BALOBA-1460 file (C-alpha; in Angstrom, 3 decimals):
// residues 227
<rec num="1" residu="m" x="-23.692" y="-17.548" z="15.025"/>
<rec num="2" residu="d" x="-23.812" y="-13.835" z="14.292"/>
<rec num="3" residu="r" x="-21.206" y="-13.603" z="11.565"/>
<rec num="4" residu="p" x="-19.960" y="-10.258" z="10.239"/>
<rec num="5" residu="t" x="-20.200" y="-9.342" z="6.584"/>
<rec num="6" residu="l" x="-16.908" y="-8.212" z="5.097"/>
<rec num="7" residu="v" x="-15.314" y="-7.386" z="1.750"/>
<rec num="8" residu="l" x="-12.080" y="-9.145" z="0.756"/>
<rec num="9" residu="t" x="-10.035" y="-8.091" z="-2.273"/>
<rec num="10" residu="g" x="-7.669" y="-10.408" z="-4.132"/>
<rec num="11" residu="a" x="-9.618" y="-13.416" z="-2.927"/>
<rec num="12" residu="s" x="-8.880" y="-15.931" z="-5.681"/>
<rec num="13" residu="a" x="-5.231" y="-16.809" z="-5.021"/>
<rec num="14" residu="g" x="-2.253" y="-16.522" z="-2.698"/>
<rec num="15" residu="i" x="-2.705" y="-14.672" z="0.574"/>
<rec num="16" residu="g" x="-6.248" y="-13.609" z="-0.299"/>
<rec num="17" residu="r" x="-7.375" y="-17.159" z="-1.054"/>
<rec num="18" residu="s" x="-5.795" y="-18.410" z="2.162"/>
<rec num="19" residu="i" x="-7.602" y="-15.710" z="4.140"/>
<rec num="20" residu="l" x="-10.874" y="-16.609" z="2.416"/>
<rec num="21" residu="d" x="-10.438" y="-20.283" z="3.288"/>
<rec num="22" residu="g" x="-9.679" y="-19.352" z="6.889"/>
<rec num="23" residu="l" x="-12.875" y="-17.316" z="7.195"/>
<rec num="24" residu="v" x="-15.207" y="-20.192" z="6.350"/>
<rec num="25" residu="g" x="-17.718" y="-20.338" z="9.199"/>
<rec num="26" residu="e" x="-16.443" y="-17.042" z="10.633"/>
<rec num="27" residu="a" x="-17.876" y="-14.443" z="8.262"/>
<rec num="28" residu="f" x="-19.976" y="-13.800" z="5.195"/>
<rec num="29" residu="v" x="-17.370" y="-12.740" z="2.645"/>
<rec num="30" residu="i" x="-17.983" y="-10.565" z="-0.394"/>
<rec num="31" residu="a" x="-15.019" y="-11.939" z="-2.329"/>
<rec num="32" residu="l" x="-13.565" y="-9.696" z="-5.031"/>
<rec num="33" residu="s" x="-11.310" y="-11.011" z="-7.783"/>
<rec num="34" residu="r" x="-11.018" y="-11.246" z="-11.541"/>
<rec num="35" residu="t" x="-11.007" y="-15.065" z="-11.382"/>
<rec num="36" residu="p" x="-14.250" y="-16.880" z="-10.409"/>
<rec num="37" residu="i" x="-14.520" y="-18.344" z="-6.912"/>
<rec num="38" residu="e" x="-16.945" y="-21.005" z="-5.749"/>
<rec num="39" residu="l" x="-18.523" y="-20.175" z="-2.396"/>
<rec num="40" residu="s" x="-21.412" y="-21.697" z="-0.517"/>
<rec num="41" residu="a" x="-24.385" y="-19.373" z="-0.098"/>
<rec num="42" residu="a" x="-23.738" y="-19.359" z="3.645"/>
<rec num="43" residu="d" x="-20.093" y="-18.358" z="3.351"/>
<rec num="44" residu="g" x="-20.270" y="-15.536" z="0.852"/>
<rec num="45" residu="i" x="-20.612" y="-14.319" z="-2.690"/>
<rec num="46" residu="w" x="-18.120" y="-13.667" z="-5.481"/>
<rec num="47" residu="i" x="-18.173" y="-10.387" z="-7.384"/>
<rec num="48" residu="q" x="-15.974" y="-10.092" z="-10.448"/>
<rec num="49" residu="a" x="-13.661" y="-7.176" z="-9.851"/>
<rec num="50" residu="d" x="-10.944" y="-5.489" z="-11.862"/>
<rec num="51" residu="l" x="-9.198" y="-3.183" z="-9.417"/>
<rec num="52" residu="g" x="-7.800" y="-1.293" z="-12.350"/>
<rec num="53" residu="q" x="-11.312" y="0.213" z="-12.354"/>
<rec num="54" residu="p" x="-11.874" y="0.725" z="-8.614"/>
<rec num="55" residu="e" x="-14.827" y="3.097" z="-8.967"/>
<rec num="56" residu="r" x="-16.778" y="0.418" z="-10.851"/>
<rec num="57" residu="v" x="-15.844" y="-2.213" z="-8.252"/>
<rec num="58" residu="a" x="-17.031" y="0.021" z="-5.414"/>
<rec num="59" residu="k" x="-20.287" y="0.683" z="-7.265"/>
<rec num="60" residu="d" x="-20.904" y="-3.070" z="-7.711"/>
<rec num="61" residu="v" x="-20.231" y="-3.780" z="-4.035"/>
<rec num="62" residu="l" x="-22.515" y="-0.966" z="-2.901"/>
<rec num="63" residu="a" x="-25.267" y="-2.203" z="-5.216"/>
<rec num="64" residu="y" x="-25.012" y="-5.713" z="-3.782"/>
<rec num="65" residu="l" x="-25.094" y="-4.447" z="-0.200"/>
<rec num="66" residu="q" x="-28.161" y="-2.348" z="-0.907"/>
<rec num="67" residu="h" x="-29.948" y="-5.215" z="-2.656"/>
<rec num="68" residu="s" x="-29.065" y="-7.832" z="-0.024"/>
<rec num="69" residu="e" x="-29.568" y="-5.464" z="2.935"/>
<rec num="70" residu="r" x="-26.414" y="-6.861" z="4.494"/>
<rec num="71" residu="r" x="-24.637" y="-4.707" z="7.074"/>
<rec num="72" residu="l" x="-20.974" y="-4.267" z="6.238"/>
<rec num="73" residu="e" x="-18.609" y="-4.557" z="9.203"/>
<rec num="74" residu="g" x="-15.204" y="-5.210" z="7.653"/>
<rec num="75" residu="l" x="-12.926" y="-4.539" z="4.705"/>
<rec num="76" residu="i" x="-9.744" y="-6.509" z="4.020"/>
<rec num="77" residu="h" x="-7.361" y="-5.143" z="1.396"/>
<rec num="78" residu="c" x="-5.315" y="-8.047" z="0.091"/>
<rec num="79" residu="a" x="-5.074" y="-7.518" z="-3.670"/>
<rec num="80" residu="a" x="-1.706" y="-6.282" z="-4.906"/>
<rec num="81" residu="t" x="0.420" y="-6.175" z="-7.999"/>
<rec num="82" residu="y" x="4.181" y="-6.540" z="-7.919"/>
<rec num="83" residu="g" x="4.841" y="-4.794" z="-11.213"/>
<rec num="84" residu="a" x="7.569" y="-6.397" z="-13.323"/>
<rec num="85" residu="n" x="8.121" y="-10.120" z="-12.802"/>
<rec num="86" residu="r" x="11.736" y="-9.542" z="-11.818"/>
<rec num="87" residu="r" x="13.756" y="-7.282" z="-9.579"/>
<rec num="88" residu="h" x="15.369" y="-4.488" z="-11.496"/>
<rec num="89" residu="a" x="17.189" y="-1.199" z="-11.103"/>
<rec num="90" residu="f" x="15.131" y="1.920" z="-10.478"/>
<rec num="91" residu="l" x="16.096" y="3.385" z="-13.851"/>
<rec num="92" residu="e" x="14.549" y="0.345" z="-15.537"/>
<rec num="93" residu="t" x="11.142" y="1.186" z="-14.062"/>
<rec num="94" residu="s" x="8.736" y="2.124" z="-16.825"/>
<rec num="95" residu="d" x="5.992" y="4.711" z="-16.526"/>
<rec num="96" residu="a" x="3.448" y="1.942" z="-17.128"/>
<rec num="97" residu="e" x="4.818" y="-0.203" z="-14.287"/>
<rec num="98" residu="w" x="4.802" y="2.749" z="-11.876"/>
<rec num="99" residu="d" x="1.236" y="3.679" z="-12.801"/>
<rec num="100" residu="e" x="-0.011" y="0.094" z="-12.409"/>
<rec num="101" residu="l" x="1.551" y="-0.231" z="-8.962"/>
<rec num="102" residu="m" x="0.048" y="3.033" z="-7.757"/>
<rec num="103" residu="l" x="-3.347" y="2.229" z="-9.257"/>
<rec num="104" residu="i" x="-3.756" y="-1.255" z="-7.777"/>
<rec num="105" residu="n" x="-1.766" y="-0.910" z="-4.548"/>
<rec num="106" residu="v" x="-2.826" y="2.612" z="-3.555"/>
<rec num="107" residu="r" x="-5.656" y="4.194" z="-5.538"/>
<rec num="108" residu="a" x="-7.875" y="1.103" z="-5.450"/>
<rec num="109" residu="q" x="-7.477" y="0.951" z="-1.663"/>
<rec num="110" residu="f" x="-8.267" y="4.653" z="-1.391"/>
<rec num="111" residu="v" x="-11.383" y="4.381" z="-3.559"/>
<rec num="112" residu="l" x="-12.815" y="1.280" z="-1.866"/>
<rec num="113" residu="t" x="-12.099" y="2.653" z="1.598"/>
<rec num="114" residu="t" x="-13.682" y="6.048" z="0.955"/>
<rec num="115" residu="r" x="-16.784" y="4.432" z="-0.540"/>
<rec num="116" residu="l" x="-17.235" y="1.661" z="2.033"/>
<rec num="117" residu="l" x="-15.993" y="3.225" z="5.281"/>
<rec num="118" residu="p" x="-19.186" y="5.299" z="5.744"/>
<rec num="119" residu="l" x="-21.148" y="2.026" z="5.923"/>
<rec num="120" residu="i" x="-18.742" y="0.509" z="8.453"/>
<rec num="121" residu="l" x="-18.900" y="3.668" z="10.555"/>
<rec num="122" residu="g" x="-22.602" y="2.985" z="10.946"/>
<rec num="123" residu="r" x="-21.796" y="-0.126" z="12.993"/>
<rec num="124" residu="e" x="-21.003" y="-0.229" z="16.700"/>
<rec num="125" residu="r" x="-17.759" y="-2.003" z="15.839"/>
<rec num="126" residu="g" x="-15.952" y="-2.681" z="12.601"/>
<rec num="127" residu="f" x="-12.535" y="-3.070" z="11.053"/>
<rec num="128" residu="i" x="-10.317" y="-2.387" z="8.078"/>
<rec num="129" residu="v" x="-7.309" y="-4.619" z="7.451"/>
<rec num="130" residu="s" x="-4.508" y="-3.885" z="5.002"/>
<rec num="131" residu="i" x="-1.996" y="-6.561" z="4.076"/>
<rec num="132" residu="s" x="1.266" y="-4.652" z="4.135"/>
<rec num="133" residu="s" x="4.890" y="-5.508" z="3.367"/>
<rec num="134" residu="n" x="8.323" y="-5.099" z="4.912"/>
<rec num="135" residu="t" x="9.152" y="-2.985" z="1.852"/>
<rec num="136" residu="a" x="6.774" y="-0.332" z="3.223"/>
<rec num="137" residu="t" x="9.235" y="0.635" z="5.949"/>
<rec num="138" residu="s" x="12.603" y="-0.755" z="4.763"/>
<rec num="139" residu="p" x="14.772" y="-0.040" z="1.711"/>
<rec num="140" residu="a" x="13.806" y="-2.210" z="-1.237"/>
<rec num="141" residu="p" x="16.564" y="-2.138" z="-3.867"/>
<rec num="142" residu="g" x="15.343" y="-3.822" z="-7.013"/>
<rec num="143" residu="r" x="11.750" y="-3.216" z="-5.895"/>
<rec num="144" residu="i" x="11.747" y="0.547" z="-5.363"/>
<rec num="145" residu="a" x="8.485" y="1.254" z="-7.189"/>
<rec num="146" residu="y" x="6.700" y="-1.569" z="-5.382"/>
<rec num="147" residu="g" x="8.135" y="-0.350" z="-2.060"/>
<rec num="148" residu="c" x="6.864" y="3.167" z="-2.787"/>
<rec num="149" residu="s" x="3.353" y="1.848" z="-3.386"/>
<rec num="150" residu="k" x="3.378" y="-0.135" z="-0.134"/>
<rec num="151" residu="a" x="4.810" y="2.841" z="1.767"/>
<rec num="152" residu="a" x="1.946" y="4.985" z="0.474"/>
<rec num="153" residu="s" x="-0.535" y="2.345" z="1.608"/>
<rec num="154" residu="f" x="1.168" y="2.205" z="5.016"/>
<rec num="155" residu="a" x="0.837" y="5.969" z="5.384"/>
<rec num="156" residu="l" x="-2.814" y="5.850" z="4.314"/>
<rec num="157" residu="f" x="-3.875" y="3.331" z="6.941"/>
<rec num="158" residu="s" x="-1.589" y="4.613" z="9.702"/>
<rec num="159" residu="g" x="-3.164" y="8.021" z="9.323"/>
<rec num="160" residu="l" x="-6.668" y="6.603" z="9.114"/>
<rec num="161" residu="a" x="-6.126" y="4.675" z="12.340"/>
<rec num="162" residu="e" x="-5.362" y="7.970" z="14.083"/>
<rec num="163" residu="e" x="-8.438" y="9.656" z="12.613"/>
<rec num="164" residu="l" x="-10.708" y="6.840" z="13.762"/>
<rec num="165" residu="r" x="-9.460" y="6.563" z="17.356"/>
<rec num="166" residu="a" x="-12.652" y="8.105" z="18.740"/>
<rec num="167" residu="t" x="-14.835" y="5.579" z="16.894"/>
<rec num="168" residu="g" x="-15.502" y="1.867" z="17.252"/>
<rec num="169" residu="i" x="-13.689" y="1.153" z="13.988"/>
<rec num="170" residu="s" x="-10.211" y="-0.378" z="14.028"/>
<rec num="171" residu="v" x="-7.591" y="-0.125" z="11.319"/>
<rec num="172" residu="v" x="-5.039" y="-2.938" z="11.417"/>
<rec num="173" residu="q" x="-2.069" y="-3.633" z="9.163"/>
<rec num="174" residu="v" x="-0.645" y="-7.135" z="8.827"/>
<rec num="175" residu="s" x="2.728" y="-7.824" z="7.247"/>
<rec num="176" residu="p" x="4.940" y="-10.866" z="6.716"/>
<rec num="177" residu="d" x="8.553" y="-10.462" z="7.843"/>
<rec num="178" residu="r" x="9.757" y="-11.996" z="4.578"/>
<rec num="179" residu="q" x="8.362" y="-13.130" z="1.255"/>
<rec num="180" residu="v" x="5.289" y="-15.337" z="1.007"/>
<rec num="181" residu="v" x="4.891" y="-18.223" z="-1.416"/>
<rec num="182" residu="t" x="2.247" y="-17.001" z="-3.851"/>
<rec num="183" residu="r" x="1.365" y="-17.772" z="-7.434"/>
<rec num="184" residu="g" x="2.893" y="-14.512" z="-8.601"/>
<rec num="185" residu="l" x="6.138" y="-15.137" z="-6.733"/>
<rec num="186" residu="m" x="6.418" y="-18.649" z="-8.127"/>
<rec num="187" residu="r" x="6.202" y="-17.206" z="-11.633"/>
<rec num="188" residu="r" x="9.236" y="-15.076" z="-10.805"/>
<rec num="189" residu="r" x="11.364" y="-17.943" z="-9.482"/>
<rec num="190" residu="p" x="13.151" y="-20.630" z="-11.512"/>
<rec num="191" residu="e" x="11.899" y="-24.207" z="-11.639"/>
<rec num="192" residu="g" x="13.104" y="-26.220" z="-8.644"/>
<rec num="193" residu="f" x="13.532" y="-23.130" z="-6.425"/>
<rec num="194" residu="d" x="13.807" y="-23.864" z="-2.678"/>
<rec num="195" residu="y" x="10.955" y="-22.102" z="-0.854"/>
<rec num="196" residu="s" x="11.761" y="-23.523" z="2.597"/>
<rec num="197" residu="s" x="12.776" y="-20.108" z="3.983"/>
<rec num="198" residu="y" x="9.609" y="-18.426" z="2.691"/>
<rec num="199" residu="i" x="6.261" y="-18.031" z="4.462"/>
<rec num="200" residu="d" x="3.170" y="-20.118" z="3.767"/>
<rec num="201" residu="p" x="0.060" y="-17.978" z="3.122"/>
<rec num="202" residu="k" x="-1.772" y="-19.968" z="5.811"/>
<rec num="203" residu="v" x="0.014" y="-17.947" z="8.526"/>
<rec num="204" residu="f" x="-2.442" y="-15.129" z="7.787"/>
<rec num="205" residu="q" x="-5.504" y="-17.198" z="8.662"/>
<rec num="206" residu="e" x="-5.450" y="-17.114" z="12.460"/>
<rec num="207" residu="p" x="-4.639" y="-13.386" z="12.841"/>
<rec num="208" residu="i" x="-7.423" y="-12.480" z="10.407"/>
<rec num="209" residu="r" x="-9.841" y="-14.822" z="12.190"/>
<rec num="210" residu="a" x="-8.975" y="-13.148" z="15.507"/>
<rec num="211" residu="i" x="-9.579" y="-9.665" z="14.069"/>
<rec num="212" residu="t" x="-12.872" y="-10.825" z="12.532"/>
<rec num="213" residu="r" x="-14.158" y="-12.494" z="15.684"/>
<rec num="214" residu="a" x="-13.440" y="-9.368" z="17.733"/>
<rec num="215" residu="r" x="-14.669" y="-7.020" z="14.991"/>
<rec num="216" residu="g" x="-11.287" y="-5.364" z="15.533"/>
<rec num="217" residu="a" x="-12.044" y="-4.337" z="19.111"/>
<rec num="218" residu="g" x="-8.927" y="-3.074" z="20.886"/>
<rec num="219" residu="m" x="-6.747" y="-3.480" z="17.790"/>
<rec num="220" residu="n" x="-6.833" y="-0.038" z="16.194"/>
<rec num="221" residu="g" x="-3.425" y="1.111" z="14.966"/>
<rec num="222" residu="q" x="-1.742" y="-2.254" z="15.345"/>
<rec num="223" residu="f" x="0.921" y="-3.353" z="12.858"/>
<rec num="224" residu="i" x="1.123" y="-7.129" z="13.141"/>
<rec num="225" residu="v" x="4.249" y="-8.812" z="11.780"/>
<rec num="226" residu="l" x="3.998" y="-12.492" z="10.867"/>
<rec num="227" residu="s" x="6.891" y="-14.934" z="10.648"/>
């Protein structure tokens, strides 16, 4: 099967890991994370990536693509930081927390997209996916800084979708309608917490598979909400 090559950030845990597992047999994944990932040679390759240094990450990905002569067709932005491990008032937001959120959730996406999009534009079809959040478009008391970072990301990819309408490249945003059970979230909840009303990361697998199989065809500008 002709499988696309794509880059996936945040691939070692949570939503990113679930997406990676769901793409087995569907794509060759260049998986980016700080934590090592075991992948079969047919399914992909892991590149150690600290998105606090996005320029270096982009350089490493570009070097691999040049060496392997693989043709990049997709980019999935999944990595995110939530800042402080608790909800808190806006006036309790530190400069360091704000800067980390903007660096990982916005600047890293900007840098990777500007470096890798020219390669995707060279394909007949291709796609960029951003995992968004309901905080991007709704008030987020207790998570204002995080919401600002996701709103900036939403604006970035909404605008890019409009710019790319005359091309074969689709920009798609995917968002859960409520919180997802991830490793980071579990660290912020007390022992014995009831997660029954939360979303399992596996709900992302089928939508991402569908986007990958179609190379995003006919999906540009979509904002898909999962429940």
